[in-house]
C-alpha positions as CSV (number, residue, x, y, z in Angstrom):
1,X,5.6,-24.2,-33.4
2,X,2.7,-21.6,-32.6
3,X,2.9,-19.5,-29.3
4,X,0.3,-20.2,-26.8
5,X,-3.0,-18.2,-26.9
6,X,-3.0,-15.2,-25.1
7,X,-5.1,-15.0,-21.9
8,X,-6.6,-11.8,-20.5
9,X,-6.1,-11.8,-16.9
10,X,-8.3,-9.5,-14.5
11,X,-7.0,-8.9,-11.1
12,X,-9.0,-7.4,-8.5
13,X,-7.2,-5.6,-5.8
14,X,-3.8,-3.7,-6.0
15,X,-2.4,-4.8,-2.7
16,X,0.9,-6.5,-2.6
17,X,-0.9,-10.0,-3.4
18,X,-2.7,-8.7,-6.3
19,X,0.5,-6.9,-7.7
20,X,2.5,-9.8,-7.4
21,X,-0.1,-11.9,-9.3
22,X,-0.1,-9.2,-12.0
23,X,3.7,-9.6,-12.3
24,X,3.5,-13.4,-12.7
25,X,0.9,-13.3,-15.3
26,X,2.7,-10.5,-17.2
27,X,6.0,-12.3,-17.2
28,X,4.2,-15.3,-18.9
29,X,3.0,-13.0,-21.7
30,X,-0.8,-12.3,-20.5
31,X,-2.4,-9.2,-21.0
32,X,-3.2,-7.9,-17.5
33,X,-5.7,-5.5,-16.1
34,X,-5.7,-4.6,-12.4
35,X,-8.7,-2.9,-10.9
36,X,-8.6,-1.4,-7.5
37,X,-11.5,0.0,-5.4
38,X,-9.3,2.9,-3.6
39,X,-7.3,5.7,-5.2
40,X,-3.7,5.0,-6.3
41,X,-2.1,3.7,-3.2
42,X,1.0,5.9,-3.9
43,X,-0.9,9.2,-3.4
44,X,-0.4,10.6,0.0
45,X,-3.4,10.2,2.2
46,X,-4.7,6.9,0.5
47,X,-4.7,4.4,3.2
48,X,-5.8,0.7,3.6
49,X,-9.6,0.6,4.1
50,X,-10.8,1.3,7.7
51,X,-7.3,2.0,8.9
52,X,-5.4,5.0,10.0
53,X,-2.3,3.4,8.7
54,X,-1.6,-0.2,9.4
55,X,0.0,-2.8,11.3
56,X,3.7,-3.1,10.0
57,X,4.1,-6.1,7.8
58,X,6.4,-8.9,8.5
59,X,8.2,-10.2,5.4
60,X,9.7,-13.4,5.8
61,X,11.5,-16.1,3.7
62,X,8.2,-17.4,2.0
63,X,7.3,-13.9,0.9
64,X,10.9,-13.2,-0.4
65,X,11.0,-16.6,-2.1
66,X,7.6,-15.8,-3.9
67,X,8.6,-12.3,-5.0
68,X,11.8,-13.5,-6.2
69,X,9.9,-15.9,-8.5
70,X,8.3,-13.0,-10.4
71,X,11.6,-12.5,-12.2
72,X,11.3,-8.9,-11.5
73,X,14.8,-8.5,-9.7
74,X,14.5,-4.9,-9.2
75,X,11.4,-5.3,-7.0
76,X,13.1,-7.5,-4.4
77,X,16.1,-5.2,-4.2
78,X,14.1,-2.1,-3.9
79,X,12.1,-3.7,-1.0
80,X,15.2,-5.0,0.7
81,X,16.5,-1.5,0.9
82,X,13.5,-0.3,2.7
83,X,13.1,-2.9,5.6
84,X,14.1,-3.4,8.9
85,X,15.8,-6.8,9.9
86,X,14.3,-8.5,12.9
87,X,16.6,-11.2,14.6
88,X,14.1,-12.0,17.5
89,X,11.6,-10.9,20.1
90,X,12.3,-8.6,22.9
91,X,10.1,-9.2,26.1
92,X,9.8,-6.7,28.3
93,X,8.8,-6.4,32.1
94,X,9.3,-5.0,35.6
95,X,10.2,-6.7,38.8
96,X,10.3,-5.2,42.2
97,X,10.2,-1.8,40.5
98,X,13.0,-2.4,38.3
99,X,12.4,-2.6,34.3
100,X,13.9,-5.7,32.4
101,X,14.1,-6.9,28.9
102,X,15.0,-10.3,27.7
103,X,15.8,-11.1,24.0
104,X,14.4,-14.5,22.4
105,X,16.2,-15.2,19.1
106,X,14.1,-16.5,16.3
107,X,16.7,-18.8,14.8
108,X,19.9,-20.4,16.3
109,X,21.6,-19.6,12.7
110,X,20.9,-16.0,13.1
111,X,18.1,-15.9,10.3
112,X,15.8,-13.0,10.4
113,X,12.5,-11.5,9.3
114,X,11.8,-8.1,8.0
115,X,9.7,-5.3,9.3
116,X,8.2,-3.6,6.2
117,X,5.9,-0.6,5.9
118,X,2.6,-1.3,3.8
119,X,2.9,1.9,1.9
120,X,6.4,1.2,0.9
121,X,5.4,-2.1,-0.5
122,X,2.6,-0.7,-2.5
123,X,4.9,2.2,-3.9
124,X,7.5,-0.4,-5.2
125,X,4.9,-3.0,-6.6
126,X,2.8,-0.4,-8.4
127,X,5.8,1.4,-9.8
128,X,6.9,-2.0,-11.2
129,X,3.5,-2.7,-12.6
130,X,3.3,0.8,-14.2
131,X,6.7,0.1,-16.0
132,X,5.5,-3.1,-17.9
133,X,3.7,-2.7,-21.2
134,X,1.1,-5.6,-20.9
135,X,-0.2,-4.2,-17.5
136,X,-3.0,-1.5,-17.2
137,X,-4.1,-0.1,-13.7
138,X,-7.4,1.1,-12.9
139,X,-7.9,3.0,-9.5
140,X,-11.4,4.0,-8.0
141,X,-13.1,0.9,-9.7
142,X,-15.5,-1.1,-7.6
143,X,-16.4,-4.7,-8.6
144,X,-20.2,-4.7,-8.5
145,X,-21.0,-7.9,-10.5
146,X,-19.6,-10.8,-12.3
147,X,-20.8,-13.8,-14.3
148,X,-18.2,-16.4,-14.0
149,X,-19.6,-18.7,-16.8
150,X,-19.7,-16.0,-19.5
151,X,-16.5,-14.5,-17.9
152,X,-17.7,-11.0,-17.6
153,X,-17.3,-8.5,-14.7
154,X,-19.0,-5.1,-13.9
155,X,-17.2,-2.2,-12.4
156,X,-18.5,1.0,-10.9
157,X,-16.0,3.8,-11.9
158,X,-15.6,6.5,-9.6
159,X,-13.7,9.3,-11.2
160,X,-13.5,12.9,-10.4
161,X,-16.3,14.4,-12.7
162,X,-18.2,11.3,-13.3
163,X,-22.0,12.2,-13.2
164,X,-24.4,9.9,-11.3
165,X,-27.3,8.0,-13.2
166,X,-30.6,9.8,-13.0
167,X,-32.6,8.4,-10.2
168,X,-29.8,6.1,-8.9
169,X,-29.1,7.6,-5.5
170,X,-25.7,8.5,-6.5
171,X,-24.5,5.5,-8.5
172,X,-22.2,6.2,-11.4
173,X,-22.1,4.3,-14.6
174,X,-20.7,0.8,-14.9
175,X,-18.2,-0.7,-17.2
176,X,-18.3,-4.2,-18.5
177,X,-15.0,-6.1,-18.7
178,X,-14.3,-9.4,-20.3
179,X,-11.8,-11.8,-19.1
180,X,-10.3,-15.5,-19.7
181,X,-9.3,-15.7,-15.9
182,X,-10.0,-13.5,-12.9
183,X,-7.9,-13.4,-9.8
184,X,-9.7,-11.9,-6.5
185,X,-7.1,-10.4,-4.3
186,X,-9.5,-7.8,-2.7
187,X,-8.9,-8.5,0.9
188,X,-11.0,-9.9,3.8
189,X,-14.3,-8.2,2.5
190,X,-13.8,-9.6,-0.9
191,X,-16.3,-8.7,-3.7
192,X,-14.9,-11.3,-5.8
193,X,-15.5,-14.1,-3.2
194,X,-19.1,-12.7,-2.8
195,X,-19.9,-13.0,-6.4
196,X,-18.1,-16.4,-6.8
197,X,-20.1,-17.8,-4.0
198,X,-23.3,-17.3,-6.3
199,X,-21.7,-19.9,-8.6
200,X,-19.8,-22.3,-6.4
201,X,-20.8,-24.2,-3.4
202,X,-18.4,-22.4,-1.0
203,X,-17.9,-23.6,2.6
204,X,-17.3,-20.3,4.5
205,X,-16.4,-19.4,8.0
206,X,-15.8,-15.9,9.3
207,X,-15.1,-15.1,12.9
208,X,-14.3,-12.0,14.7
209,X,-12.2,-12.7,17.7
210,X,-12.8,-11.0,21.1
211,X,-9.8,-8.8,20.6
212,X,-9.7,-5.0,19.2
213,X,-6.5,-3.2,18.1
214,X,-5.4,0.4,18.1
215,X,-2.1,1.8,16.5
216,X,0.5,3.9,18.4
217,X,3.7,5.4,17.5
218,X,7.1,5.5,19.3
219,X,9.0,8.5,17.7
220,X,12.7,8.6,17.1
221,X,14.7,9.6,20.0
222,X,16.3,13.1,20.7
223,X,19.3,12.2,18.6
224,X,17.1,11.0,15.6
225,X,17.9,7.3,16.4
226,X,15.9,4.4,17.5
227,X,14.6,4.5,21.2
228,X,14.9,0.9,21.7
229,X,16.5,-2.0,19.9
230,X,15.7,-2.1,16.2
231,X,16.4,-5.6,15.8
232,X,13.6,-7.0,17.6
233,X,9.8,-7.2,17.8
234,X,9.2,-5.8,21.0
235,X,6.4,-7.4,23.4
236,X,5.0,-6.4,26.6
237,X,2.8,-9.4,27.5
238,X,-0.2,-9.0,29.7
239,X,-2.0,-12.6,29.9
240,X,-5.1,-11.3,28.3
241,X,-3.7,-8.6,26.2
242,X,-0.4,-7.2,24.9
243,X,1.4,-4.3,23.6
244,X,4.0,-4.9,20.6
245,X,6.4,-2.4,18.6
246,X,7.9,-3.0,15.2
247,X,10.7,-0.7,14.0
248,X,10.3,1.3,10.8
249,X,13.1,3.0,8.6
250,X,12.4,6.4,9.8
251,X,13.6,5.3,13.2
252,X,10.1,5.2,14.6
253,X,8.4,2.2,15.8
254,X,4.8,1.3,14.9
255,X,3.0,-0.2,17.9
256,X,-0.3,-2.0,18.5
257,X,-2.3,-2.4,21.6
258,X,-4.4,-5.9,21.3
259,X,-6.9,-6.3,24.0
260,X,-10.4,-7.8,24.6
261,X,-13.4,-5.5,23.7
262,X,-14.5,-5.4,27.3
263,X,-11.0,-3.8,28.1
264,X,-11.4,-1.2,25.2
265,X,-14.9,-0.4,26.5
266,X,-13.5,0.3,30.0
267,X,-10.6,2.4,28.7
268,X,-12.9,4.3,26.3
269,X,-14.8,5.8,29.2
270,X,-11.8,6.2,31.5
271,X,-10.1,9.3,32.4
272,X,-6.5,10.1,31.0
273,X,-5.0,9.1,34.7
274,X,-6.8,5.8,34.4
275,X,-5.6,5.0,30.8
276,X,-1.8,6.0,31.7
277,X,-2.2,3.8,35.1
278,X,-3.4,0.8,32.9
279,X,-0.4,1.2,30.6
280,X,2.1,1.7,33.6
281,X,0.6,-1.3,35.3
282,X,0.7,-3.6,32.3
283,X,3.1,-2.4,30.0
284,X,5.9,-0.8,32.1
285,X,8.4,1.5,30.2
286,X,6.2,2.4,27.5
287,X,5.0,5.8,28.9
288,X,6.5,8.1,29.5
289,X,9.7,6.6,28.5
290,X,8.9,5.9,25.0
291,X,5.7,7.8,24.3
292,X,4.7,10.9,26.2
293,X,1.7,10.8,28.3
294,X,0.1,13.5,26.2
295,X,0.9,11.7,23.0
296,X,-0.4,8.2,24.5
297,X,-3.6,9.8,25.4
298,X,-4.2,11.7,22.1
299,X,-3.2,8.7,20.0
300,X,-5.6,6.2,22.0
301,X,-8.5,8.7,21.5
302,X,-7.9,9.8,18.0
303,X,-6.9,6.4,16.5
304,X,-9.8,3.8,15.7
305,X,-10.1,0.7,17.8
306,X,-10.7,-2.0,15.0
307,X,-11.7,-5.6,15.0
308,X,-9.7,-8.6,14.0
309,X,-11.2,-11.0,11.5
310,X,-10.4,-14.7,10.7
311,X,-11.8,-16.3,7.4
312,X,-11.5,-19.9,6.2
313,X,-13.2,-21.0,2.9
314,X,-13.3,-23.7,0.4
315,X,-12.9,-24.1,-2.6
316,X,-10.7,-21.1,-3.7
317,X,-11.9,-21.3,-7.2
318,X,-14.8,-21.8,-9.7
319,X,-14.3,-23.7,-12.8
320,X,-11.6,-22.2,-15.2
321,X,-12.7,-18.5,-14.7
322,X,-11.9,-17.3,-11.1
323,X,-9.6,-18.0,-8.1
324,X,-9.5,-16.0,-5.0
325,X,-6.0,-15.5,-3.2
326,X,-4.6,-13.7,-0.1
327,X,-6.9,-12.4,2.6
328,X,-9.9,-13.1,0.1
329,X,-9.4,-16.7,0.6
330,X,-7.9,-17.0,4.0
331,X,-7.7,-13.9,6.4
332,X,-5.5,-14.8,9.3
333,X,-4.8,-12.9,12.4
334,X,-1.5,-11.1,12.5
335,X,0.2,-13.0,15.4
336,X,2.3,-15.2,13.2
337,X,3.3,-12.3,10.8
338,X,2.4,-14.6,8.0
339,X,-0.6,-13.0,6.5
340,X,1.3,-11.1,3.8
341,X,3.7,-14.1,3.3
342,X,1.0,-16.6,2.9
343,X,-0.7,-14.3,0.2
344,X,2.4,-13.9,-1.6
345,X,3.1,-17.8,-1.6
346,X,-0.5,-18.1,-2.9
347,X,0.6,-16.6,-6.1
348,X,3.8,-18.9,-6.5
349,X,1.8,-21.8,-5.9
350,X,-1.0,-20.8,-8.2
351,X,1.3,-20.1,-11.2
352,X,3.4,-23.2,-10.4
353,X,0.0,-25.3,-10.8
354,X,-0.8,-23.4,-14.0
355,X,2.7,-24.1,-15.2
356,X,2.5,-27.6,-14.4
357,X,-0.7,-28.3,-16.5
358,X,0.4,-26.4,-19.5
359,X,-1.5,-23.2,-19.4
360,X,1.6,-21.6,-20.6
361,X,3.0,-24.3,-22.7
362,X,4.3,-23.8,-26.4
363,X,3.1,-27.5,-27.0
364,X,0.6,-27.5,-30.0
365,X,-2.0,-29.2,-27.9
366,X,-2.3,-26.2,-25.7
367,X,-2.3,-23.2,-28.3
368,X,-6.0,-23.0,-28.5
369,X,-8.3,-20.9,-26.3
370,X,-10.3,-24.2,-25.5
371,X,-7.3,-26.4,-24.7
372,X,-6.0,-23.7,-22.2
373,X,-9.3,-23.4,-20.6
374,X,-9.4,-27.2,-19.9
375,X,-5.8,-26.8,-18.7
376,X,-6.6,-23.8,-16.5
377,X,-9.5,-25.6,-14.9
378,X,-7.4,-28.7,-14.0
379,X,-4.6,-26.2,-12.5
380,X,-6.8,-24.1,-10.4
381,X,-8.7,-27.3,-9.1
382,X,-5.3,-28.6,-8.0
383,X,-4.4,-25.2,-6.6
384,X,-7.4,-25.5,-4.3
385,X,-7.0,-29.1,-3.3
386,X,-3.4,-28.4,-2.1
387,X,-3.5,-25.0,-0.6
388,X,-6.7,-25.2,1.4
389,X,-5.3,-27.2,4.0
390,X,-2.2,-25.1,4.2
391,X,-4.2,-21.9,4.5
392,X,-6.3,-23.5,7.3
393,X,-3.2,-24.6,8.9
394,X,-1.7,-20.9,9.1
395,X,-5.0,-19.6,10.1
396,X,-5.0,-22.0,13.4
397,X,-1.3,-21.4,13.9
398,X,-1.9,-17.6,13.9
399,X,-4.5,-18.0,16.5
400,X,-2.6,-20.2,18.7
401,X,0.3,-17.8,18.5
402,X,-1.4,-15.0,20.1
403,X,-1.6,-17.1,23.3
404,X,2.1,-17.7,23.2
405,X,2.9,-13.9,22.6
406,X,0.7,-12.6,25.2
407,X,1.2,-15.0,27.9
408,X,3.5,-18.1,27.1
409,X,6.6,-16.2,26.2
410,X,7.2,-15.8,29.8
411,X,6.2,-19.2,31.1
412,X,9.2,-21.5,32.0
413,X,7.9,-24.8,30.2
414,X,7.8,-22.6,26.8
415,X,11.3,-21.5,27.4
416,X,12.4,-25.2,28.3
417,X,11.0,-26.5,25.2
418,X,12.3,-23.9,22.9
419,X,15.8,-24.3,24.5
420,X,15.8,-27.9,23.9
421,X,14.6,-27.8,20.3
422,X,17.2,-25.3,19.5
423,X,20.0,-27.3,20.9
424,X,18.7,-30.4,18.9
425,X,18.6,-28.4,15.9
426,X,21.9,-26.7,16.3
427,X,24.0,-29.6,17.5
428,X,22.2,-32.6,15.8
429,X,21.0,-31.3,12.6
430,X,20.9,-34.7,11.1
431,X,17.7,-35.4,13.2
432,X,15.8,-32.9,11.1
433,X,14.5,-31.4,14.4
434,X,13.4,-27.6,14.1
435,X,11.2,-25.3,16.2
436,X,7.8,-24.5,14.8
437,X,8.5,-21.1,14.3
438,X,11.8,-21.8,12.2
439,X,9.8,-24.1,9.8
440,X,7.1,-21.3,9.5
441,X,9.3,-18.4,9.0
442,X,12.5,-19.7,7.4
443,X,11.4,-22.3,5.1
444,X,8.7,-23.1,2.4
445,X,7.6,-26.3,4.0
446,X,3.8,-26.6,3.7
447,X,1.9,-25.0,6.7
448,X,-0.1,-28.3,7.1
449,X,3.1,-30.5,7.1
450,X,4.7,-28.3,9.7
451,X,1.5,-28.7,12.0
452,X,1.9,-32.5,11.7
453,X,5.7,-32.5,12.2
454,X,5.4,-30.2,15.4
455,X,2.8,-32.5,17.0
456,X,5.0,-35.6,16.5
457,X,8.0,-33.5,17.9
458,X,5.9,-32.6,21.0
459,X,4.9,-36.1,21.6
460,X,8.5,-37.3,21.4
461,X,9.8,-34.3,23.6
462,X,6.9,-34.9,26.1
463,X,7.9,-38.5,26.3
464,X,11.5,-38.1,26.7
465,X,11.0,-35.4,29.5
466,X,8.6,-37.5,31.4
467,X,10.7,-40.6,31.1
468,X,13.7,-38.7,32.4
469,X,11.8,-37.4,35.2
470,X,10.6,-40.9,36.0
471,X,14.1,-42.4,35.9
472,X,15.5,-39.9,38.2
473,X,12.7,-40.2,40.6
474,X,13.1,-44.0,40.4
475,X,17.1,-43.4,41.2
476,X,16.4,-41.2,44.0
477,X,13.7,-43.7,45.3
478,X,16.2,-46.6,45.4
479,X,18.7,-44.3,47.3
480,X,15.9,-43.4,49.6
481,X,15.0,-47.3,50.1
482,X,18.6,-47.8,51.3
483,X,18.4,-44.9,53.7
484,X,14.8,-45.3,54.9
485,X,14.4,-49.0,54.5
486,X,11.1,-48.4,52.4
487,X,11.2,-48.3,48.6
488,X,7.5,-46.8,48.6
489,X,8.5,-44.1,51.1
490,X,11.9,-43.4,49.0
491,X,10.1,-43.2,45.8
492,X,7.6,-40.8,47.0
493,X,10.4,-38.7,48.3
494,X,12.1,-39.1,45.2
495,X,9.3,-38.0,42.9
496,X,8.8,-35.0,45.4
497,X,12.4,-33.8,45.3
498,X,12.7,-34.4,41.5
499,X,9.6,-32.3,40.6
500,X,10.5,-29.8,43.2
501,X,14.0,-29.5,41.6
502,X,12.3,-29.1,38.0
503,X,10.0,-26.5,39.3
504,X,12.8,-24.7,40.9
505,X,14.9,-24.8,37.7
506,X,11.9,-23.6,35.6
507,X,11.1,-20.6,37.8
508,X,14.7,-19.7,37.8
């Protein structure tokens, strides 16, 4: 039987998602070319666009499963050697002048997420790509145009020594690249998406939320060890804003201040003393315990204050020739730690669809380029149909989790619901009851299904708690009737006493 016709796959973007797409395609025998706007990300000094460094990335079960699906065992092994396990959140605060911290486990069974450095991921992935004979890497190449009917793309190549075209205002020559299939993994400001929108009727929603972020760093301690627990994501909640810290393998913490633009505007014109006062009031224990006063002021003034973008779009493809993945299709806010994981899962879902529709089949009916084109068009149409709902769901979940992290983690009702759901999950597993966080981080359940199930659990839990309060109130009311001789008065006092008791317990 003849082997399947080879595809030429062009991937735009050499971040973790683009690299994983290249590994999946190469493993199926495709000839793969990866084009990256920036210089080689392994070169010191090459950083993500507009960033000084990056918010540390959170790698969870979804992302790990997707990487394992590339059948490049050394990749996941190398990554797992360079990460820090996170078993939960550590909430920080101060009461009556005394600092306190309270851990909140992610999972009753002790499962954990991983704190990963973006540059480490780039190094591991790019080294893996470079070792494969059917993958070629092209750095400093900017996608400037694409025709997704004739399957051609044009890249502006910016290499040392390139001479700008005469009268072109500094533009350098373009190269033309033909392809069978193009995958756009070029981030929130995707050139692939921009050019695809000329061919496909794309519904597109972009929003900058009223929050900026700035990076800080907690250095290793005097004994070259972690200054605070390395097993937790540390949160200083401040209702309207928050400060977080994620551990790195060098024993430092990468930290981020998230706050409304109005607060940044005020802090940017404040004195160093006012900035330090702001941190002491809202993020007690950070300065000078973890970051010195001079370092805090210096980092706030020298590191950029950057916006946070949220993007939804549909469809994620056009015809049989192009598909967008990762942030290019669904840039999500960082508050659920799922941006990387959702992007990596995109690749697994995409290639599952391609496999399902026979794009890589040895069957005789799929060995011609034309038959593979038809199969590929069906596959990526199914990918869009199934994946769009999930990417919209994780976008919404990430936005909602910002409110939880900066405010709800200290609220009694949040703690009560979390405790009840964890007890049900631990002691009555046959009920299938799990917290939303457990489903998102420690399973491959579809994001859209998680939203539906969590809403159903919330209705049941609310009904049970409400019924329990009513039952207790009636019981107390009956007792009061026997004492007072009036059921109405007894019921009123019963409701008052029960609710008062609940409030007291929640406050405790």
